[in-house]
Every structure is written in C-alpha cells, then in structure tokens.
N, C-alpha and C positions, 0 to 999 in steps of 0.2 A: 550437489546443492551449494549455492553460494552462501557463505557465512556473512551475515549483516552486522556483526559486532562493531565494525568500524565504519559502516555506511554513514554518509552525511546527506543533508538535504541537497547539496550540489550533485551528488550521485544520482538522485532521483529526479532532479530538475531536467536532466538529459532525457528522461523518459516521460515528461509531461505530455499528456494526451495519447500516450501509448496504450496498447491493450495488454492486459495481464489475464491469462486464461487460468481459471480455477481447475486444478487437477482433481478428478474424482476417482473412485474405485473403478468406474467404468471407462475411464480415459479422460478426455478433455470435456470440461463442463462449461458453464457460462463464462462470458468475458466481462472483465471489469476495466473501465477506462480510468487512468490516473488523471484526475481533473484539477488537483491542487497539491502543491508542495509548499508547506508553510513553516518557516523557522519559528521557534517558540522561545521567548525570552532572549536574554543577552548573555554572552559568555565572554570573559576577559581573554585577551590575546595570549596570556601565559597559562591558560587552563589546559589541563591534561585530558580533558574529556571533550567529546563532540558537543556541539550545540543541539539541544533538543529540537525536534521537528515533528510535524505530523503530515500524513498523506491522506488525501481524500479520494476515494474511488467511487465511480458510479457504475451500477450494474442494472440488470433487468429487475422489474418489480417482482416478478415471479421466476424462479423460487427466491424468496427472501431468506437469507441465511441468519442463523443465530450468531452471537459472538463466539468465536473459537479460532483456533489455529487453522490456517488454510495453506495448502501448497499451491503456489502460483507459478506460472511459467511466462517469461517475457523474453523477447529477442535480445535485449541488452543484458539482463541479469541472469538469464537462464532460469533454473528452478530456485525459488526462494520460499521460505516459510514465514508467514506474517500472521499476527493476531489481529483480526479485523472485528470491529465493533459496529453494528448497524446504528446509524444516527437518524434514520427516517428517510422517507421519499422526498424527492423534489418533483418538478414538472416533467422530468425526463427519465427518472428511474429511482432505484434505491441507492442510498449513499452509505459508504462504509469508511471508517476511520482507522488508521494505524498510527500509533504515537511511539516515537523513539525518544527515550530519556538519556 
C-alpha cells in the first residue's frame, strides 16, 4: 500500500477523472471518480511541509458511505488508504472529500 505522507496535489492532478475502486471485504466495491484536486492556502517557498490540498470524489448515490477510512485502488497509486467525508449529493452522484494538511 502506497504511503501518502509526502503526496502532493500535483501527484493527484495526474489522476484527475481517474476511477478509484473502493476495496471491500467481498472484493471490489463501488467506483469513485476523482473530479477535483484543489490546493488550499499558500505556503512559502522555504516551507518544509507540503501545501495543504483537498480531493473531491464522486460516487454512486447508493450505497452512500459514512465518513471513515477507505482502502481504494487506482492504476496510478495502487492501493491507498484515505479518510473520506461525505459532503452530499450533486446532480450526478454522492460527493466525498479527502483533505491533506
């Protein structure tokens, strides 16, 4: 499983509109599309930490997931563990946010 401790928004921009499959106890579950990668705030050029950013995923309306850690699989990242927070539905599905500080 890939360690995301040093991941940046640029890493995820390469996966914009890619599918991330939710891994369940039964195997592969619903698919989430990465629909937005958004840098948050500004960080100076001499900072020793990454710039905070958020990811927005869209999945099916059902089943809607509670906020929790999810194991996801993607062709670029392989298996990753993300804490996803549901932010509500839009006209195409349920939206989930993952924020990196």
